[in-house]
N, C-alpha and C positions, 0 to 999 in steps of 0.2 A: 655818581649822578646818574639818574636816567633818561635817555629822549625824548621818555613820555612827560616821565616827572620837570622836566625844560618847556616841553611842548606846552602841557597841562597853565607851568607857571605863564609862560611870556601870555601863552590863550586868559590869562585871568589879570596881567595887570591890564593885559588893555582892553577889557572890562571894567574892571572894577575903577583904575584909572582914565577913561574917558578919554585911550589916543586914540587918537580917529583920524590923526596924520602920517601912521605907523603900523606896521604888518611885524608879525612876529618874525620874518627876516627879517627885517634891519634890527632887530633885537639882538646885540654880537654879546654874547655868555665874560666877554667884558671889559663890554663896558659899564662905564662906571654910569651907578640909576642918579646920582643924582651930579649938579650943579652941568660939567656942559657934558656929560653923559648924554643919559635920556631926559637928562634934564631938570627931574622928578624935586618935591621941595618936602620939608618936612610935615606940611599936612599929607603930599605922597604918602611919602613913611607908617602916619599914624593909621592910612590905606587898609598900607598894606602889612600892618602888623594885623588889623583883627581882617583881612584876609583869612589870614593864616591862622588866628584864632580858627576862626572858621571849618575852613576846610581842610588842617589837617589837627586842632588838636592842638595846638602851639601857641604858645603864650610868649610872648615878649612886654618890657618894660622897657621904660622910657630910659631909667635909668645904667640899667642893664651898659657897662664896660664895652662890652663886646659886639655894639650895633651897629659899632661903623664897617666893620670887618664885613658883621656878617650881612649888611649895603651896599659894601661896595660898588660890589659886577652882578649881575645874574650868576655865575656860576661860584659863588659865594653864598650866594638867596635860596641857592640850590642842593648847597650841601649840606646849605643849615636844616633843612627841613629834613631831606634825606635820614642824612643820622636823629634828628628829633620832633619827625611823624609818629601818630597813638593811630593812624588807618589809612 
């Protein structure tokens, strides 16, 4: 997983999810994205899925058993993107 990809994902999350009170530097790799971590919710998960499809050609369905692991933290999301992106 590259630093470029991590920086790109941070910027996309901040922009697309309208995270106005946080900077990219404040998003830790191992901080949970949902709940007490970054505080995202199920609507944000849908937005992230759309973002992954548009920017990386990755399709995620709500029925995927791996979603909890994929969306656990920024590091797991970046690893998933690096392994599955088409562009």
